[in-house]
Every structure is written in structure tokens, then in C-alpha cells.
One Martini backbone bead per residue (centre of mass of N, CA, C, O) as a GRO file, in nm:
protein
  382
    1MET     BB    1  -5.188 -13.148  12.089
    2THR     BB    2  -5.007 -13.414  12.153
    3THR     BB    3  -4.716 -13.567  12.266
    4ASN     BB    4  -4.503 -13.790  12.119
    5LEU     BB    5  -4.271 -13.992  12.287
    6LEU     BB    6  -4.151 -14.141  12.030
    7ASP     BB    7  -3.979 -13.873  11.926
    8PHE     BB    8  -3.768 -13.943  12.160
    9ASP     BB    9  -3.485 -13.942  12.285
   10LEU     BB   10  -3.333 -13.926  12.582
   11ASP     BB   11  -3.242 -13.631  12.557
   12GLY     BB   12  -3.512 -13.519  12.457
   13LEU     BB   13  -3.675 -13.616  12.711
   14ALA     BB   14  -3.523 -13.451  12.919
   15VAL     BB   15  -3.587 -13.177  12.814
   16PHE     BB   16  -3.890 -13.210  12.838
   17CYS     BB   17  -3.896 -13.258  13.146
   18GLU     BB   18  -3.762 -12.994  13.230
   19ARG     BB   19  -4.006 -12.822  13.132
   20LEU     BB   20  -4.183 -12.970  13.364
   21GLY     BB   21  -3.983 -12.992  13.626
   22GLU     BB   22  -3.790 -13.236  13.570
   23LYS     BB   23  -3.577 -13.481  13.607
   24ARG     BB   24  -3.382 -13.701  13.436
   25PHE     BB   25  -3.461 -13.969  13.577
   26ARG     BB   26  -3.753 -13.950  13.474
   27ALA     BB   27  -3.686 -14.001  13.179
   28THR     BB   28  -3.567 -14.280  13.212
   29GLN     BB   29  -3.813 -14.416  13.327
   30LEU     BB   30  -4.002 -14.356  13.086
   31PHE     BB   31  -3.828 -14.489  12.867
   32ARG     BB   32  -3.847 -14.771  12.979
   33TRP     BB   33  -4.151 -14.811  12.967
   34ILE     BB   34  -4.181 -14.776  12.673
   35HIS     BB   35  -3.943 -14.967  12.545
   36GLN     BB   36  -3.897 -15.213  12.730
   37LYS     BB   37  -4.224 -15.255  12.812
   38GLY     BB   38  -4.458 -15.127  12.624
   39VAL     BB   39  -4.589 -14.869  12.760
   40ALA     BB   40  -4.882 -14.640  12.720
   41ASN     BB   41  -4.987 -14.628  13.012
   42PHE     BB   42  -4.932 -14.411  13.270
   43ASP     BB   43  -5.071 -14.563  13.513
   44GLU     BB   44  -4.856 -14.816  13.487
   45MET     BB   45  -4.619 -14.612  13.588
   46THR     BB   46  -4.552 -14.666  13.917
   47ASP     BB   47  -4.256 -14.503  13.962
   48LEU     BB   48  -4.405 -14.256  13.909
   49ALA     BB   49  -4.495 -13.971  13.980
   50LYS     BB   50  -4.816 -13.854  14.004
   51SER     BB   51  -4.761 -13.570  13.903
   52LEU     BB   52  -4.635 -13.657  13.633
   53ARG     BB   53  -4.867 -13.829  13.525
   54GLU     BB   54  -5.067 -13.589  13.511
   55LYS     BB   55  -4.907 -13.415  13.311
   56ILE     BB   56  -4.882 -13.628  13.069
   57LYS     BB   57  -5.179 -13.690  13.027
   58VAL     BB   58  -5.247 -13.405  12.907
   59SER     BB   59  -4.983 -13.375  12.680
   60CYS     BB   60  -4.946 -13.694  12.625
   61SER     BB   61  -4.815 -13.975  12.424
   62VAL     BB   62  -4.832 -14.326  12.304
   63THR     BB   63  -4.823 -14.349  11.949
   64ALA     BB   64  -4.909 -14.569  11.739
   65LEU     BB   65  -4.956 -14.749  11.458
   66THR     BB   66  -5.182 -14.843  11.234
   67VAL     BB   67  -5.298 -15.154  11.145
   68ILE     BB   68  -5.394 -15.284  10.841
   69SER     BB   69  -5.183 -15.533  10.807
   70GLN     BB   70  -5.117 -15.892  10.832
   71HIS     BB   71  -4.839 -16.112  10.725
   72GLU     BB   72  -4.757 -16.466  10.699
   73SER     BB   73  -4.519 -16.669  10.625
   74GLN     BB   74  -4.396 -16.985  10.583
   75ASP     BB   75  -4.102 -16.879  10.706
   76GLY     BB   76  -4.205 -16.640  10.938
   77THR     BB   77  -4.254 -16.396  10.799
   78ILE     BB   78  -4.350 -16.053  10.878
   79LYS     BB   79  -4.604 -15.819  10.762
   80TRP     BB   80  -4.658 -15.468  10.794
   81LEU     BB   81  -4.926 -15.238  10.756
   82PHE     BB   82  -4.908 -14.880  10.791
   83ASP     BB   83  -5.061 -14.601  10.901
   84VAL     BB   84  -4.981 -14.237  10.805
   85GLY     BB   85  -5.181 -14.094  10.646
   86ALA     BB   86  -5.327 -13.954  10.371
   87GLY     BB   87  -5.309 -14.249  10.218
   88ASN     BB   88  -5.064 -14.362  10.370
   89ALA     BB   89  -4.808 -14.629  10.367
   90VAL     BB   90  -4.616 -14.867  10.557
   91GLU     BB   91  -4.346 -15.109  10.590
   92ALA     BB   92  -4.275 -15.405  10.789
   93VAL     BB   93  -4.015 -15.656  10.855
   94PHE     BB   94  -3.993 -15.990  10.989
   95ILE     BB   95  -3.684 -16.193  11.039
   96PRO     BB   96  -3.642 -16.517  11.123
   97GLU     BB   97  -3.372 -16.675  11.301
   98THR     BB   98  -3.169 -16.871  11.483
   99ASP     BB   99  -2.960 -16.605  11.569
  100ARG     BB  100  -3.201 -16.402  11.481
  101GLY     BB  101  -3.385 -16.082  11.467
  102THR     BB  102  -3.524 -15.903  11.191
  103LEU     BB  103  -3.590 -15.551  11.125
  104CYS     BB  104  -3.758 -15.387  10.864
  105VAL     BB  105  -3.741 -15.029  10.808
  106SER     BB  106  -3.909 -14.738  10.752
  107SER     BB  107  -3.854 -14.371  10.643
  108GLN     BB  108  -4.075 -14.356  10.404
  109ALA     BB  109  -4.325 -14.246  10.193
  110GLY     BB  110  -4.174 -14.377   9.977
  111CYS     BB  111  -3.952 -14.257   9.695
  112ALA     BB  112  -3.710 -14.041   9.524
  113VAL     BB  113  -3.486 -14.214   9.376
  114GLY     BB  114  -3.575 -14.434   9.152
  115CYS     BB  115  -3.517 -14.727   9.132
  116ARG     BB  116  -3.568 -14.964   8.876
  117PHE     BB  117  -3.597 -15.234   9.092
  118CYS     BB  118  -3.809 -15.059   9.272
  119SER     BB  119  -4.131 -15.030   9.366
  120THR     BB  120  -4.125 -14.786   9.548
  121GLY     BB  121  -3.998 -14.595   9.336
  122HIS     BB  122  -4.252 -14.618   9.141
  123GLN     BB  123  -4.451 -14.483   9.347
  124GLY     BB  124  -4.305 -14.263   9.492
  125PHE     BB  125  -4.334 -13.957   9.678
  126SER     BB  126  -4.465 -13.824   9.988
  127ARG     BB  127  -4.295 -13.863  10.279
  128ASN     BB  128  -4.169 -13.819  10.572
  129LEU     BB  129  -4.089 -13.951  10.863
  130SER     BB  130  -4.104 -13.963  11.180
  131THR     BB  131  -3.959 -14.072  11.454
  132ALA     BB  132  -4.217 -14.205  11.564
  133GLU     BB  133  -4.273 -14.375  11.297
  134ILE     BB  134  -4.017 -14.537  11.309
  135ILE     BB  135  -4.014 -14.646  11.614
  136ALA     BB  136  -4.303 -14.779  11.601
  137GLN     BB  137  -4.226 -15.029  11.447
  138LEU     BB  138  -4.048 -15.147  11.676
  139TRP     BB  139  -4.242 -15.124  11.917
  140PHE     BB  140  -4.460 -15.304  11.806
  141ALA     BB  141  -4.297 -15.563  11.714
  142GLU     BB  142  -4.160 -15.636  11.983
  143HIS     BB  143  -4.428 -15.658  12.162
  144PHE     BB  144  -4.582 -15.850  11.985
  145LEU     BB  145  -4.372 -16.085  11.988
  146ARG     BB  146  -4.366 -16.138  12.288
  147LYS     BB  147  -4.658 -16.222  12.311
  148LYS     BB  148  -4.655 -16.450  12.094
  149LEU     BB  149  -4.402 -16.601  12.245
  150GLY     BB  150  -4.397 -16.568  12.564
  151THR     BB  151  -4.193 -16.316  12.628
  152SER     BB  152  -3.943 -16.089  12.794
  153GLU     BB  153  -3.753 -16.110  12.578
  154ARG     BB  154  -3.566 -16.019  12.332
  155VAL     BB  155  -3.628 -16.043  11.972
  156ILE     BB  156  -3.489 -15.800  11.845
  157SER     BB  157  -3.141 -15.778  11.722
  158ASN     BB  158  -3.210 -15.641  11.438
  159VAL     BB  159  -3.169 -15.343  11.232
  160VAL     BB  160  -3.298 -15.235  10.908
  161MET     BB  161  -3.273 -14.963  10.680
  162MET     BB  162  -3.473 -15.124  10.417
  163GLY     BB  163  -3.715 -14.999  10.350
  164MET     BB  164  -3.895 -14.748  10.289
  165GLY     BB  165  -3.669 -14.554  10.154
  166GLU     BB  166  -3.426 -14.287  10.227
  167PRO     BB  167  -3.277 -14.227  10.513
  168LEU     BB  168  -3.070 -13.978  10.432
  169GLN     BB  169  -3.344 -13.807  10.344
  170ASN     BB  170  -3.413 -13.839  10.687
  171TYR     BB  171  -3.212 -13.739  10.912
  172ALA     BB  172  -3.356 -13.588  11.154
  173ALA     BB  173  -3.532 -13.856  11.221
  174LEU     BB  174  -3.318 -14.085  11.235
  175ILE     BB  175  -3.114 -14.026  11.468
  176PRO     BB  176  -3.312 -14.059  11.716
  177ALA     BB  177  -3.396 -14.353  11.636
  178LEU     BB  178  -3.113 -14.475  11.664
  179ARG     BB  179  -3.055 -14.393  11.963
  180THR     BB  180  -3.294 -14.559  12.072
  181MET     BB  181  -3.195 -14.840  11.978
  182LEU     BB  182  -2.908 -14.815  12.137
  183ASP     BB  183  -3.019 -14.770  12.400
  184ASP     BB  184  -3.010 -14.922  12.716
  185HIS     BB  185  -3.313 -14.789  12.786
  186GLY     BB  186  -3.421 -14.929  12.539
  187TYR     BB  187  -3.298 -15.170  12.308
  188GLY     BB  188  -2.984 -15.233  12.314
  189LEU     BB  189  -2.834 -15.212  12.048
  190SER     BB  190  -2.598 -15.276  11.840
  191ARG     BB  191  -2.410 -15.115  11.603
  192ARG     BB  192  -2.368 -15.381  11.433
  193ARG     BB  193  -2.712 -15.431  11.441
  194VAL     BB  194  -2.725 -15.146  11.286
  195THR     BB  195  -2.860 -15.062  10.960
  196VAL     BB  196  -2.773 -14.843  10.696
  197SER     BB  197  -2.931 -14.782  10.393
  198THR     BB  198  -2.785 -14.659  10.084
  199SER     BB  199  -2.767 -14.496   9.756
  200GLY     BB  200  -2.566 -14.229   9.800
  201VAL     BB  201  -2.560 -13.990  10.028
  202VAL     BB  202  -2.278 -13.850  10.087
  203PRO     BB  203  -2.308 -13.615  10.304
  204MET     BB  204  -2.467 -13.808  10.506
  205MET     BB  205  -2.248 -14.018  10.548
  206GLU     BB  206  -2.053 -13.827  10.692
  207ARG     BB  207  -2.251 -13.752  10.930
  208LEU     BB  208  -2.307 -14.034  11.040
  209GLY     BB  209  -2.014 -14.097  11.131
  210VAL     BB  210  -2.037 -13.872  11.356
  211ASP     BB  211  -2.325 -13.896  11.497
  212CYS     BB  212  -2.409 -14.240  11.419
  213PRO     BB  213  -2.241 -14.506  11.409
  214VAL     BB  214  -2.312 -14.765  11.188
  215ALA     BB  215  -2.397 -14.982  10.987
  216LEU     BB  216  -2.313 -15.017  10.633
  217ALA     BB  217  -2.522 -14.987  10.337
  218VAL     BB  218  -2.478 -15.012   9.972
  219SER     BB  219  -2.655 -14.938   9.683
  220LEU     BB  220  -2.516 -15.025   9.389
  221HIS     BB  221  -2.578 -15.237   9.108
  222ALA     BB  222  -2.309 -15.107   8.975
  223PRO     BB  223  -1.973 -15.071   8.811
  224ASN     BB  224  -2.074 -14.806   8.657
  225ASP     BB  225  -2.188 -14.500   8.570
  226ALA     BB  226  -2.368 -14.557   8.325
  227LEU     BB  227  -2.544 -14.776   8.473
  228ARG     BB  228  -2.607 -14.629   8.743
  229ASP     BB  229  -2.761 -14.392   8.617
  230HIS     BB  230  -3.002 -14.585   8.538
  231LEU     BB  231  -3.062 -14.743   8.812
  232VAL     BB  232  -2.930 -14.488   8.995
  233PRO     BB  233  -2.991 -14.162   8.967
  234LEU     BB  234  -2.809 -14.047   9.208
  235ASN     BB  235  -2.534 -14.083   9.050
  236LYS     BB  236  -2.540 -13.799   8.899
  237LYS     BB  237  -2.458 -13.656   9.174
  238TYR     BB  238  -2.300 -13.935   9.302
  239PRO     BB  239  -2.050 -14.076   9.202
  240LEU     BB  240  -1.844 -14.333   9.248
  241SER     BB  241  -1.592 -14.176   9.345
  242GLU     BB  242  -1.747 -14.049   9.587
  243LEU     BB  243  -1.864 -14.302   9.713
  244MET     BB  244  -1.593 -14.446   9.776
  245HIS     BB  245  -1.481 -14.227   9.958
  246ALA     BB  246  -1.715 -14.231  10.168
  247CYS     BB  247  -1.671 -14.511  10.262
  248HIS     BB  248  -1.378 -14.477  10.371
  249GLN     BB  249  -1.454 -14.256  10.572
  250TYR     BB  250  -1.656 -14.426  10.739
  251LEU     BB  251  -1.449 -14.644  10.848
  252THR     BB  252  -1.330 -14.447  11.078
  253HIS     BB  253  -1.625 -14.495  11.251
  254ALA     BB  254  -1.708 -14.775  11.230
  255PRO     BB  255  -1.806 -15.084  11.387
  256ARG     BB  256  -1.700 -15.181  11.121
  257ASP     BB  257  -1.447 -15.305  10.868
  258PHE     BB  258  -1.698 -15.273  10.669
  259VAL     BB  259  -1.876 -15.262  10.364
  260THR     BB  260  -2.189 -15.310  10.225
  261PHE     BB  261  -2.286 -15.443   9.912
  262GLU     BB  262  -2.561 -15.402   9.718
  263TYR     BB  263  -2.677 -15.647   9.462
  264CYS     BB  264  -2.896 -15.657   9.200
  265MET     BB  265  -2.991 -15.921   8.994
  266LEU     BB  266  -2.991 -15.859   8.640
  267ASP     BB  267  -3.087 -15.974   8.348
  268GLY     BB  268  -2.863 -15.853   8.116
  269VAL     BB  269  -2.739 -15.591   8.286
  270ASN     BB  270  -2.536 -15.683   8.578
  271ASP     BB  271  -2.444 -16.030   8.541
  272THR     BB  272  -2.163 -16.045   8.431
  273GLN     BB  273  -1.828 -16.109   8.417
  274GLU     BB  274  -1.760 -15.816   8.348
  275HIS     BB  275  -1.898 -15.686   8.589
  276ALA     BB  276  -1.729 -15.827   8.803
  277GLN     BB  277  -1.461 -15.707   8.715
  278GLN     BB  278  -1.535 -15.416   8.768
  279LEU     BB  279  -1.575 -15.442   9.069
  280ILE     BB  280  -1.294 -15.519   9.136
  281HIS     BB  281  -1.167 -15.261   9.028
  282LEU     BB  282  -1.324 -15.063   9.206
  283VAL     BB  283  -1.226 -15.174   9.499
  284GLN     BB  284  -0.896 -15.161   9.406
  285GLN     BB  285  -0.855 -14.883   9.400
  286ASP     BB  286  -0.561 -14.746   9.516
  287GLY     BB  287  -0.473 -15.012   9.671
  288ARG     BB  288  -0.717 -15.127   9.866
  289GLY     BB  289  -0.839 -15.378   9.802
  290THR     BB  290  -1.097 -15.617   9.963
  291SER     BB  291  -1.148 -15.613  10.291
  292TRP     BB  292  -1.350 -15.344  10.307
  293CYS     BB  293  -1.565 -15.546  10.163
  294LYS     BB  294  -1.899 -15.657  10.088
  295PHE     BB  295  -2.121 -15.885   9.921
  296ASN     BB  296  -2.481 -15.866   9.832
  297LEU     BB  297  -2.671 -16.077   9.659
  298ILE     BB  298  -2.981 -16.006   9.487
  299PRO     BB  299  -3.264 -16.125   9.413
  300PHE     BB  300  -3.496 -16.042   9.198
  301ASN     BB  301  -3.823 -15.893   9.240
  302PRO     BB  302  -4.067 -15.898   9.035
  303PHE     BB  303  -4.227 -15.635   8.837
  304PRO     BB  304  -4.387 -15.525   8.567
  305ALA     BB  305  -4.287 -15.208   8.558
  306SER     BB  306  -3.970 -15.267   8.520
  307GLY     BB  307  -3.861 -15.475   8.287
  308LEU     BB  308  -3.743 -15.703   8.463
  309ARG     BB  309  -3.511 -15.977   8.549
  310ARG     BB  310  -3.406 -16.256   8.691
  311SER     BB  311  -3.134 -16.403   8.752
  312PRO     BB  312  -2.994 -16.676   8.703
  313HIS     BB  313  -2.852 -16.899   8.918
  314ALA     BB  314  -2.589 -16.946   8.756
  315ALA     BB  315  -2.511 -16.642   8.734
  316VAL     BB  316  -2.490 -16.583   9.034
  317GLN     BB  317  -2.270 -16.797   9.101
  318ALA     BB  318  -2.057 -16.693   8.899
  319PHE     BB  319  -2.036 -16.411   9.020
  320ALA     BB  320  -1.952 -16.489   9.307
  321ALA     BB  321  -1.701 -16.653   9.226
  322ARG     BB  322  -1.540 -16.410   9.108
  323LEU     BB  323  -1.528 -16.249   9.372
  324ASN     BB  324  -1.408 -16.470   9.561
  325ALA     BB  325  -1.145 -16.506   9.387
  326ALA     BB  326  -1.073 -16.188   9.480
  327SER     BB  327  -1.134 -16.179   9.799
  328ILE     BB  328  -1.448 -16.137   9.812
  329VAL     BB  329  -1.696 -16.121  10.019
  330THR     BB  330  -1.976 -16.341   9.921
  331THR     BB  331  -2.332 -16.327   9.906
  332VAL     BB  332  -2.659 -16.482   9.895
  333ARG     BB  333  -2.965 -16.384   9.929
  334LYS     BB  334  -3.229 -16.487  10.080
  335THR     BB  335  -3.550 -16.556  10.017
  336ARG     BB  336  -3.804 -16.362  10.194
  337GLY     BB  337  -4.148 -16.330  10.182
  338ASP     BB  338  -4.254 -16.354   9.875
  339ASP     BB  339  -4.556 -16.464   9.932
  340ILE     BB  340  -4.602 -16.148  10.080
  341ASP     BB  341  -4.438 -15.917   9.956
  342ALA     BB  342  -4.146 -15.895  10.161
  343ALA     BB  343  -3.927 -15.857   9.975
  344CYS     BB  344  -3.691 -15.717   9.813
  345GLY     BB  345  -3.856 -15.440   9.651
  346GLN     BB  346  -4.186 -15.492   9.742
  347LEU     BB  347  -4.262 -15.220   9.918
  348ALA     BB  348  -4.591 -15.117   9.773
  349GLY     BB  349  -4.731 -15.278   9.558
  350ASP     BB  350  -4.909 -15.174   9.311
  351VAL     BB  351  -4.781 -15.061   8.992
  352MET     BB  352  -4.713 -14.829   8.748
  353ASP     BB  353  -4.600 -14.768   8.408
  354ARG     BB  354  -4.516 -14.436   8.374
  355THR     BB  355  -4.203 -14.468   8.229
  356ASP     BB  356  -4.158 -14.711   8.032
  357ALA     BB  357  -3.953 -14.924   8.149
  358LYS     BB  358  -3.996 -15.191   8.004
  359ASN     BB  359  -3.898 -15.102   7.722
  360ARG     BB  360  -3.620 -14.979   7.803
  361MET     BB  361  -3.504 -15.250   7.920
  362GLU     BB  362  -3.522 -15.409   7.660
  363LYS     BB  363  -3.323 -15.236   7.500
  364LEU     BB  364  -3.081 -15.272   7.690
  365ARG     BB  365  -3.058 -15.580   7.648
  366ASP     BB  366  -3.026 -15.575   7.338
  367GLN     BB  367  -2.758 -15.395   7.337
  368GLY     BB  368  -2.578 -15.453   7.562
  369ARG     BB  369  -2.236 -15.395   7.522
  370ARG     BB  370  -2.282 -15.118   7.367
  371VAL     BB  371  -2.378 -14.973   7.646
  372ILE     BB  372  -2.167 -15.138   7.831
  373PRO     BB  373  -1.895 -15.074   7.973
  374VAL     BB  374  -1.576 -15.256   7.971
  375ILE     BB  375  -1.328 -15.402   8.183
  376SER     BB  376  -1.020 -15.482   8.104
  377ASP     BB  377  -0.691 -15.557   8.147
  378SER     BB  378  -0.632 -15.289   7.945
  379GLY     BB  379  -0.925 -15.160   8.002
  380ILE     BB  380  -1.144 -14.975   7.818
  381ARG     BB  381  -1.434 -15.093   7.657
  382GLY     BB  382  -1.723 -15.127   7.427
   0.00000   0.00000   0.00000
């Protein structure tokens, strides 16, 4: 079996080349050919010594993922479905905007976290992706888009680890992939423009801050432990008090001076004015103020097995207004690519309601405030 060179960051590739008897500058040359120029054929890497090319032709490859399908939305969003073997597939999504091009990248085939509003979570978990499989999504998309647009300039300016999977549960493969994205000899992306989104794997958040600090987004989705236990089961292991502490610790290393909280708006579940007030209380605890975080409200993209509904537009706007009034910077995410099932939470395809989630969520909505504790000005009430 050959070694896929997409598996290495620059330091890893240098070690690999040293084992072949080559100096580090050869690794840098090779790295540039692969990532900056998108070249997979070693014979085309003309400034490499012929002896090195002969060595790596025998034992190495630059192996991309096989594209199963490609769909382009009316708004320019492109979704690719990639084959990762054994009947598994992952998706990546390119979102073009006037001032940037963002690629949403997957880190796992499926997801073990099981958030109630995410179709990937309902699909279940198959396996972690390798570093090569993570970076291959960027490698393919960047060089495909350059050809499509007829440019030699970089097209993808932002990468968000918000595709299928929980990135911090695939930490060993994630870190070399991030370093390749950031490396000036690779994709040269700014730390501020590479975002890891996590549902709250607290120990790995702390490690990420030390090992490779990039922008951090936290999938929050609930303002109290009782509701978050239900929507994001990982909360039972790492409750909100631990998560908030980890966010503040991360800020001591982060390239931005804020953490982004993602909040999927679910009709009758987490979208009331009382919930908004709870969020304000949550982020202001211990005199922290509100400047250290931003909220991104996400319109829910329904799928039948979830038993959930999208919050009405008026409810979303009222929720945002309540947070903004408390000096919390709050935006409402635009829906992109929903006509090709490429919007947030849709990256899985058709799923079965194996856990009877639809009926359970209907009961939760019917019970309303009796189930969800609400914080008033005088404290907690039921």
C-alpha cells in the first residue's frame, strides 16, 4: 500500500522525507506542489530531484476522494458527496459570498453526538476520517474551483469544520489537517478564518487552545442543562458550567477575542423570550459581561425523523432583538443551499426515525414551560 501524502502536515512530511534520505527543503517543495498547485502527478513536479521523484513514485501517492455526486444550488452553493469506502460517504459544501469563499468540511462519517436537530446525528456514527480524507475535501474543492473559475488565485478563504461529525472527537487527525490549512506553504489561511465547531468536548477544547488555536464555534442550542441534555446529549457529560469555563479558557489562546455560539431555532422548544433571557443570564455569570461571545441563530432545516419545526421568522427576530438589547452581538444565519440539502444540519440524506424522536418532541412542545425551567429576574422558576 502506498503512503497518501495528503496525510501529512509540513512537519510530518519533513520527517517522512528524512526517512527517505532527503532534506527538509525537499519536503517544502513537495508540499507546495501538492497543496498550492494541486498537482498529484510526481512527474510534473519539475523542480524535485529526479531521484526523489523515482523514490516517491514507488511508495507514495496523492490520493483524492472519489466524487459520488455534485450539486449546485441556485445561490451558487456547491455540495459534493465523497466516497470514503465501505459504503460510507461524507459531504463538503462550498458557499460563495462577495467577500469570501467558505468551505464546510466533514471530520467523521456520521456522528456519535446525536443532536436531536441534526440529520447526521440521526444517521449514527461509522468512523473517523483520516487527515488525508479531511484535507482531501479542501484539496479537491480549491483546485476544482480554480479550474471552474479560470483563476490561479486562491478561491477558498475560509474553512469551517462544521460538516458531518464532531471534529474534537477526531482530534489526532484534525490537528495535522488544520496545520496544513494554516501553513503558508499549503493553503495559507488565517487562524481567524479557520473555525472548528464543537458540541462541547471540553477536554479537547482545552487541548486545541494549546496545540492549534483557531476560531471557535460552540453548538449551544439551549440555555439550561435540562433542555440541553435533551437536545445535545453530550451535555450530560460536560454540562454548561464546564462548557462556559472551557470557552473562557480558550479565549486566552484564540485568534479572536470572542467565541461564537451557534443556536438552532426550534419552534416551541428553545425559541421563547424566556429562553433568550436565560442565555443572557448564562453568558453574564460571574460578572463576565457580554462582549466575549457572539450568537449565530440558525433557522432549523426540518427532516421528518426529527419531530421538530423551524421557528417562525417573527420569533427568530424577536429572539435576536432580545439578545441584541443586552449588548450581545447576534446575527441570523442566511439559509444557503437548502434546495440541494446542503444547509446546516442536512448533511446526511434520508434518515429513519429509529428513536421515536418525532413523538417525543411533540410531547416536549405540548408540555411547554412545565418541562423547561425558566430564569426570571428573581431566579429560577418552573
